Every structure is written in C-alpha cells, then in structure tokens.
VOGU-3710 file (C-alpha; in Angstrom, 3 decimals, decimal comma):
1> mglkmnmids> -137,053/-56,961/-14,926  -137,028/-57,750/-11,209  -135,324/-60,697/-9,603  -137,274/-63,938/-9,639  -138,325/-65,252/-6,239  -136,960/-68,599/-5,137  -139,308/-71,490/-4,416  -139,602/-70,637/-0,713  -140,451/-66,970/-1,117  -142,788/-67,531/-4,058
11> cwrpnpewrr> -144,839/-69,785/-1,774  -145,970/-66,924/0,519  -144,712/-63,485/-0,562  -147,047/-62,984/-3,570  -150,077/-63,209/-1,300  -150,958/-59,559/-0,422  -152,798/-60,856/2,652  -149,883/-62,899/4,013  -149,975/-61,012/7,345  -153,473/-62,401/7,910
21> hrqqlstcsv> -152,350/-65,876/6,832  -148,946/-66,179/8,472  -149,307/-69,919/9,001  -149,088/-70,432/5,225  -145,340/-70,191/5,816  -145,374/-73,691/7,324  -146,079/-75,156/3,859  -143,144/-73,355/2,204  -140,096/-75,084/3,676  -137,911/-77,280/1,476
31> gyvgkmtnni> -134,964/-79,597/1,928  -134,349/-82,057/4,725  -136,652/-80,290/7,184  -139,652/-81,230/5,048  -142,896/-79,307/5,509  -143,626/-77,691/8,872  -147,370/-78,310/8,983  -147,008/-79,957/12,419  -146,576/-76,382/13,688  -150,139/-75,361/12,808
41> gndlvhykvt> -153,646/-76,626/13,550  -156,703/-75,883/15,665  -154,636/-76,175/18,865  -152,161/-73,459/17,800  -151,650/-70,605/20,284  -150,988/-67,150/18,783  -148,668/-65,155/21,034  -147,488/-61,562/20,483  -144,343/-60,149/22,071  -144,979/-56,635/23,398
51> dpnddlitpk> -142,173/-56,251/25,968  -138,426/-56,413/25,095  -137,380/-57,152/28,693  -136,236/-60,558/29,939  -136,734/-62,460/33,198  -134,836/-65,728/33,548  -136,849/-67,456/36,260  -140,360/-66,010/36,042  -140,899/-64,767/32,464  -143,659/-62,189/32,273
61> pgtlrygpsv> -146,509/-62,325/29,731  -145,605/-60,203/26,735  -141,886/-61,028/26,849  -140,188/-63,286/24,307  -139,116/-65,887/26,879  -142,705/-66,395/28,041  -143,756/-67,768/24,629  -141,518/-70,824/24,178  -141,020/-71,455/27,925  -144,366/-71,040/29,693
71> iqgkvwitfh> -146,837/-71,742/26,881  -146,998/-75,459/26,232  -147,859/-77,004/22,858  -147,911/-75,292/19,478  -147,162/-71,570/19,620  -146,733/-69,009/16,819  -144,824/-65,986/18,123  -145,033/-62,558/16,442  -143,936/-59,083/17,556  -146,031/-55,970/18,205
81> kdmnirlmkp> -143,335/-53,551/17,005  -139,627/-53,163/16,253  -137,579/-54,385/19,225  -134,058/-54,742/20,574  -134,056/-57,734/22,926  -131,134/-58,424/25,261  -131,529/-61,924/26,684  -129,996/-62,475/30,117  -129,355/-66,191/29,394  -129,905/-68,336/26,279
91> llisnfttid> -133,511/-68,710/25,189  -134,369/-72,436/25,215  -136,984/-73,024/22,524  -139,614/-75,715/22,990  -141,193/-78,153/20,523  -143,617/-76,812/17,883  -142,524/-73,179/18,284  -142,449/-70,624/15,464  -140,681/-67,293/15,998  -141,904/-65,069/13,170
101> grsvnvhian> -140,272/-61,648/12,854  -141,769/-60,688/9,494  -143,014/-57,093/9,079  -140,941/-55,744/12,015  -137,234/-55,316/12,838  -136,363/-57,532/15,785  -132,795/-57,714/17,094  -131,630/-60,297/19,622  -128,207/-58,984/20,498  -125,455/-58,007/22,919
111> naclmifkat> -125,617/-60,945/25,318  -127,152/-64,437/25,230  -128,903/-65,762/22,134  -130,846/-68,895/21,079  -130,516/-72,592/21,889  -132,614/-75,496/20,589  -132,003/-78,404/22,985  -133,656/-81,785/22,430  -136,540/-80,129/20,599  -138,297/-80,646/17,285
121> niiihsirih> -140,542/-78,795/14,787  -139,180/-75,264/15,181  -139,199/-72,312/12,748  -137,028/-69,221/13,269  -137,798/-66,572/10,664  -136,756/-62,953/10,025  -134,783/-62,199/13,204  -131,492/-60,268/13,409  -129,165/-62,078/15,809  -125,767/-60,578/16,530
131> hckaqapgmv> -123,078/-59,741/19,082  -123,886/-62,917/21,014  -121,652/-63,580/24,017  -120,532/-66,702/25,899  -122,524/-67,409/29,057  -121,506/-68,763/32,452  -123,580/-71,550/34,058  -126,815/-70,480/35,691  -130,505/-71,083/36,267  -133,039/-70,402/33,535
141> mgpngkvihl> -136,634/-71,235/32,645  -136,493/-74,303/30,418  -138,704/-75,198/27,459  -141,031/-77,301/29,620  -141,904/-74,474/31,978  -139,507/-75,671/34,680  -136,458/-73,855/35,994  -133,285/-75,787/35,113  -129,538/-75,409/35,510  -127,867/-74,580/32,206
151> gpvdgdairl> -124,135/-75,175/31,832  -121,675/-72,827/30,128  -122,667/-71,809/26,602  -120,450/-70,585/23,773  -121,308/-67,294/22,133  -123,235/-68,679/19,137  -126,226/-66,978/17,526  -128,154/-70,279/17,335  -126,966/-73,622/18,675  -128,816/-76,873/17,950
161> vtaskiwidh> -128,220/-79,752/20,384  -129,902/-83,110/19,657  -132,598/-81,261/17,715  -134,587/-82,313/14,666  -136,894/-80,807/12,057  -135,582/-77,250/12,411  -136,096/-74,534/9,767  -133,975/-71,366/9,997  -135,017/-68,921/7,270  -134,517/-65,242/6,371
171> ntfyecedgl> -132,472/-64,292/9,442  -129,403/-62,060/9,639  -126,384/-63,192/11,677  -123,141/-61,383/12,450  -120,350/-60,603/14,924  -120,788/-63,278/17,589  -118,103/-64,401/20,039  -117,944/-68,007/18,837  -119,852/-68,954/15,677  -123,113/-68,002/14,057
181> ldvtrgstnv> -124,875/-71,354/13,703  -123,950/-74,784/15,119  -125,805/-78,045/14,398  -124,504/-80,549/16,963  -124,903/-83,779/18,928  -127,114/-85,800/16,627  -129,230/-82,953/15,290  -130,713/-83,718/11,881  -133,394/-82,831/9,312  -132,425/-79,165/9,290
191> tisnnwfreq> -132,889/-76,560/6,551  -130,920/-73,300/6,686  -132,238/-70,996/3,965  -132,329/-67,366/2,805  -130,126/-66,144/5,660  -127,439/-63,479/5,561  -124,187/-64,401/7,339  -121,577/-61,643/7,569  -118,706/-60,165/9,605  -117,629/-63,440/11,246
201> dkvmflghdd> -114,587/-65,708/11,582  -116,185/-69,145/12,110  -119,611/-69,135/10,493  -121,355/-72,522/10,575  -120,478/-75,889/12,156  -122,406/-78,980/11,091  -121,402/-81,749/13,495  -120,302/-81,596/17,128  -116,663/-82,733/16,992  -114,480/-85,306/15,275
211> gyvrdknmkv> -115,228/-87,946/17,930  -119,031/-87,634/17,946  -119,862/-90,389/15,447  -123,616/-90,117/16,018  -123,471/-87,127/13,670  -123,049/-89,585/10,782  -126,857/-89,510/10,618  -126,996/-85,721/10,317  -128,747/-84,323/7,226  -128,710/-80,571/6,595
221> tvlynhfgpn> -129,816/-78,437/3,637  -127,999/-75,099/3,196  -129,898/-73,189/0,517  -130,248/-69,642/-0,893  -127,994/-68,082/1,756  -125,696/-65,060/1,373  -122,242/-65,388/2,953  -120,238/-62,179/3,286  -118,813/-59,702/3,369  -115,972/-60,467/5,763
231> cnqqmpwirh> -116,652/-64,117/6,530  -113,438/-66,053/7,121  -114,187/-69,795/7,110  -116,664/-72,634/7,723  -119,559/-71,862/5,384  -120,142/-74,586/6,469  -117,639/-76,962/8,088  -119,120/-80,483/8,013  -118,217/-83,406/10,287  -119,395/-86,989/9,693
241> gyahvannly> -122,837/-86,295/8,217  -124,386/-85,140/4,943  -124,966/-81,609/3,704  -126,638/-80,383/0,525  -125,199/-76,906/-0,106  -126,989/-75,279/-3,045  -127,699/-71,916/-4,654  -125,739/-69,904/-2,103  -123,811/-66,705/-2,768  -120,261/-66,543/-1,399
251> fgwmqyaigg> -119,126/-62,942/-1,576  -115,440/-63,213/-0,759  -113,807/-65,115/2,082  -110,510/-64,857/3,895  -109,451/-68,489/4,507  -111,809/-70,877/2,703  -115,518/-71,245/1,985  -116,491/-74,885/2,648  -114,580/-77,455/4,704  -114,991/-80,823/6,355
261> smgpslksea> -113,441/-83,630/8,374  -114,200/-87,224/9,378  -115,449/-88,238/5,939  -118,640/-86,249/5,545  -120,697/-86,231/2,366  -121,224/-82,952/0,561  -123,288/-82,108/-2,478  -122,325/-78,615/-3,600  -124,672/-77,469/-6,336  -125,181/-74,204/-8,259
271> nlfiapkvgs> -123,355/-72,027/-5,739  -121,827/-68,721/-6,829  -118,327/-68,102/-5,500  -116,974/-64,578/-5,931  -113,338/-64,924/-4,893  -111,666/-62,291/-2,726  -109,323/-59,866/-4,439  -106,601/-60,542/-1,855  -105,711/-63,475/0,375  -106,777/-67,116/0,022
281> keiidkiirr> -108,993/-68,222/-2,837  -109,654/-71,778/-1,600  -113,233/-72,916/-1,965  -112,894/-76,376/-0,397  -110,555/-77,032/2,540  -109,309/-80,461/3,661  -110,435/-83,822/2,297  -114,080/-84,749/1,958  -114,182/-88,434/1,025  -117,526/-88,552/-0,732
291> ism> -118,094/-85,377/-2,638  -120,265/-84,179/-5,483  -119,650/-80,734/-6,954
//
C-alpha cells in the first residue's frame, strides 16, 4: 500500500491534468496563510522563465528577475526547462507572485537568493535553494519596477521582512551561509509546508530578535516538513509570536530540534522525532512560557 497524501497534496496531485490547471494550487494551502485565491483571477499574467541569466538593473524578458520585478500585478511564474539560476543580488518578490517550479528541476544557488520585503500574497513552490551567500550593499531592481539600494543581506535561502500571507511549499533548502528560512520584522500569516531542510546549522528563525516586540503578532504554521539529515538547531527557533508545528519529521539533530525565547507560544502536535544516535537528544531548548505539546 502506498503512502497516503496529506491534505495539501491530495488537493491537486490526483488531477492528471494539473499541469493545465496549475492555479488549482491556490486553493490547497492550509494553516495561517489561509487560501491563496487572491493570486488568481482574470487579471493573472502567466510568465515563463526561459533564460537562467540575471541582470540586476535591467532584467531581460525570459529571466526570473523580470517576472516579479517588471511585471506588475498578479503573476504566475513557471519554467520552460530544468535550470540552475545564479542570482547576482537577492530577488525581491512583489505582491501576488507565484513561483511554481513543479514538473522541472530549478536550482537557485551559489550566490544571492530570495527576499520577500513588505509584500503579501506570495507562493514559492518546488524550488531547490542552496549554497546562498551573504551579499554586500548594492543597487537592484525592486519589486515595484524601480531600481533601489539594498543594504547588506545575510546568506539566507528565503528571508521574510514585514511580509504577510506567504506560502512556502515543497521546496528543498540546504547549505546556506546563514540560515535557511527567516520570518522577521512583523511578518505574519505564513505557512511553511512539505519542505525538505537538510545539511544546515541554523535552520529556521521565526521572529527578528529578542527586542523586536512587534513579532508578538506573528503567526506561523510549520507543517509536513522533513528536517534532516545533519540539521543542528532551530527547527524552528521562535521569538515572541505563535507557531503551530505539526506533523513534521525530525530525522536526527545535533544540538536541539525546537527552541524559543521571549515567551513565544508553541503548539507542537503529532511530530515524529527520531533522536540522533550520538550527541544531544534535546527536543525543546530553553523556556517557552506558553506551550502545548
């Protein structure tokens, strides 16, 4: 007997014509992100990436940066073929953008990666993001089609800054300079689902820092993810806000699995923890004041 699909995958995978009905995905999200139906409609632009190159200031049609930077409004981005994309600076993703890597193998790797800055209604699906590197300040095409100055950026795979209604599903993350996924500076209504996190020290931060009290309003769902092998800590680390961490697989860890500070709320439900054979076997690190296990 095969494995049963979870509620997200069973929403779209059984349809043999899903490639012709990609936008059905927008109805399949769960958790705090809610449904993503704001990302579809008669005004939706379908954009296909055909060119793996990158131009910071004047993105060319066919490149990935052209989609969420130059095209305004709702855009659904797909890929013509397998690609290895090396971004010269972080890709700033605009409102109502879907990046859909299903049916191809797309790697964003070996330099800058993704940033969601003051944006809402974004889906990132089926992309392999790895070996992301810290970036010095510089000029880049912003999400509103204007060239802006972007400050220094840590080497995260995806960083959310004051973002809301973000769904990150079925991606693979590993071996980045800083962390794999950060939800910071008042970001909320985020669902992180069906992803594979591996080969990383600091995996996932939810909350900017101990002093950023605005993150008390943060709500994040972490669901159906696979952590490991060779993840060390912070799966996730939660500051101030609320996280529902459910039905995840933790396949060994080196320091601890889940941690928190500044009195966050955590509901940990139906997770499977397979302890490492050597080293630490802590599941929860530090004190979380309001906790449900």
